[in-house]
N, C-alpha and C positions, 0 to 999 in steps of 0.2 A: 306791494305787488311782488309776486314772484316772477324771478326772470326766466326767460327762456332757457338758459344755460342751467339754471337749478332743476327745472323741469326735466331737462335730458340727463342730467347726471342721477337723479331719482329714478328715471326710468331704467338707466343702465345698471344701477345697484339692484333694482328689482328684478331685472333680467338674469342678473349674476345669480340671485338668490333662487330663481325659478329654475334655472339649469342645475343648480346644486340640488334643488329638492327633486328634480327629475330623475337625476343619475344616483341619488342615495339609494333608492330601492335596489338598484343593481349592485349594491356592496361595492362601489367605487369611492371608498374612503381613501385618505392619504397614505395609508400602509398596506393596500391590499393588492397592489400590482400595477400593471401598465395602465389600465383605465384610470387609476387614480392621478397619474401624470396629467392626463386629459383634462380630468375634472378640476384639478389644481390650477392648471394653466387656463381654462376657461372661465372659471369663477373669478380668480383674481385679475385677469385680463379684462374681463367685463366690468367689473367693479371699479378698478383703478383705471382704466383706459378706455373704457367703451364710449363715453362720452366725448372725449377728446378725439377719438377716431372718427366718430360721427360728425362732428364739429369741423375737424380738419378736412375730411373728404368733401363737405360742402362748402370749405373755403370760408366760414364764418368766424371773424375775429372775436367780437364780444369782448369780454373782459381779457382774454388771453390772445395774443396774436397766433395766426395759423401757424408760423414757422416755429414758435415755442412749443405748440401743441405736437408737432411733428418730432421735435427734438425729444419732448417728454415720452412720446411713444416709442421712439428708438431706445431710450434709456430703459423704459419698462420692459421692452422685449429683451434686452440684455440681461437686465436683473432677474426676470423670471427665468430665462433660460439658465444662467448662472446659478440661481438658487436651486433649480431642478437638478443641475448637474451636481450640487454640493450634497443636496438632500438624498438624492436617489443612487448616486453614484461615487460618493465621496471616498469608499474604500478602494476604488480601482485606483489604477496608476497609469500614468503616461511616462515610460522610461522609468526613472527613479522618482518622479514627483507624482504625489497623490493628486488625484482629480479635484479632491477638496481644496488643496492648496491653489490650484489653478483657478478654480471658480471664485475662491474669496479674493484673490489678487484681481481678477477681472471686475469683480464687484466693486471693490474699493477703488480702483483706476476709474471706472466708469463714473462712480458717483461723483469723485473729484473733478473730473473733466466735465461733468455735467453742471457741477456748482459753477467752475470756473467760466463755461460757456455762457449760462444764464446771467451770470453776474456782468460779463463783458457785454452781452446783447442789452440787459438793463441800463447799464452805464451809457451806452451809445444811443439808446432811445431817449434818455433823459438829456443828453448833450445837444439832440437833433431839435428839441423843441426850444 
């Protein structure tokens, strides 16, 4: 039997592809200007985090605790923003440091912090049982 979470994940992915299909006729591809940033963030945000956002707002644990869903969404937001900064503004600089370098450092530090945080949370959850 298909779980409720699977149905929500499939709906979020379909919603992401629907948004992409609706924005494609307006020539909002990844290299065409400011509208492409919105398309990029909307599509990947819906596909990767739409179901987690829905379930976190409803407070439903399921297979993943609500706190872990919120942590995932925070990391996803940082990674999408950092990736967007690297992709669209990488050649610009802040002082003497390129935005690409700053974005990549933010992405790496966020990824490591997320890995450590989830590892500690998983360890604590296994110890309390």
